[in-house]
Structure formats: C-alpha cells, structure tokens
N, C-alpha and C positions, 0 to 999 in steps of 0.2 A: 290847606286842609286843616280842619280843626279836630284835634284829638279830644276825646271825652275820657275823663278819669273818674273812677268811683272811689270814694274814700271808704275803706273797709277796716275792720278790726278782727283779730283772731280771738275767739272766745276760748277759755280754758276747757278744752275737750276732755281732759283727763277726769273731770268731775262727772262726765256723762257716761263713762265706760262704753264707748262705741266699739263695735266689733271691727276687726281688721278689714282691710280692703278685700273685696271678693275676687278681684282680678289678679293682684300680685301678692296678697297676704301681708302687706305692710301694716304694722299696727300704729303708725304715725298718721292719724287722720285729724283734720282740723275742721272746726266749725267756724265759718266766716260769716260776719254780719256787717250790714251797712252801719255807719256810725249812728244813724237815727233808729236802728233796730227795726226797720221796716221790711227787710228781706234777709234771708239766710241761705246758706248752702254748706254742704260738707264735701271736703275733698281729701284725696289721698296725697299726702305731702311729698311733692317731687324733690324738695330741698333735702329731705331725709331718706332718699332712695325709693320713694313711691312712684306710682305710674301716672298720677294726676287724674284718676277717675273722680267724677264729680256728680252730685245730685243736681236736679233742676233747681232753679231759684224758688224758694218757698217763702211764704209770708208769715211764718211763725217758726220759732226754734223747734217746737215739738213736731211740726210737719217735716222739717228737714231731717231730724233724727229718725222719724218713722220711715221716711223713704230710704235712708241709709240702712236701717236695721232690716226692713222687709225685703229689700233687694228684688223688687217685683217688676223689673223692666224700667225703673225710674232712674237708673244710673247711666252715666255716659263714661265710656272708657276714656283714658287720657288722650287717645288719638281721635276722639270725637265720635266714635262708633257707639251706638246705643247697645246696651246689654240685651 
C-alpha cells in the first residue's frame, strides 16, 4: 500500500482575526496551506483543545477565510459531519 502525504504549512492566522470555532468555541484556529499555496483550509486546532472542525479545501486564502467566517454549511465538524 502506498501512502500519500501532503506537505503543508501553517499560516499565521492571528493576523487574520478569525472568529472562534462555531462548534466548540475554541479560538485557536489555523489556516493551512499547501507549500505551493495552491489550496487552503481552516481548521479548529485539536492540539490546543479544539474539535477539529474544518472548511472544505479552497483554492485561495480569501475563499477559505470567507467559508470560515460565513459558516453557511461549508464547515465539517471534527467527526466528519457537515454543519
């Protein structure tokens, strides 16, 4: 079996002033990007007590931020259930 790994980087989300997670209220959310900056998503940081909620993969940072801020059914709970 061949495993596929994506190289990602965490972008400094504090500069974006993202609202806390709508599911658990955790304020530690992260903007994740591919190393080539071709796709982005935002997640509630499980390492810092969050639930792991996540946006869909987006093809611009602005789109990912918009999906997190608008919270219009575009988020997945940490357990994989759609909001």
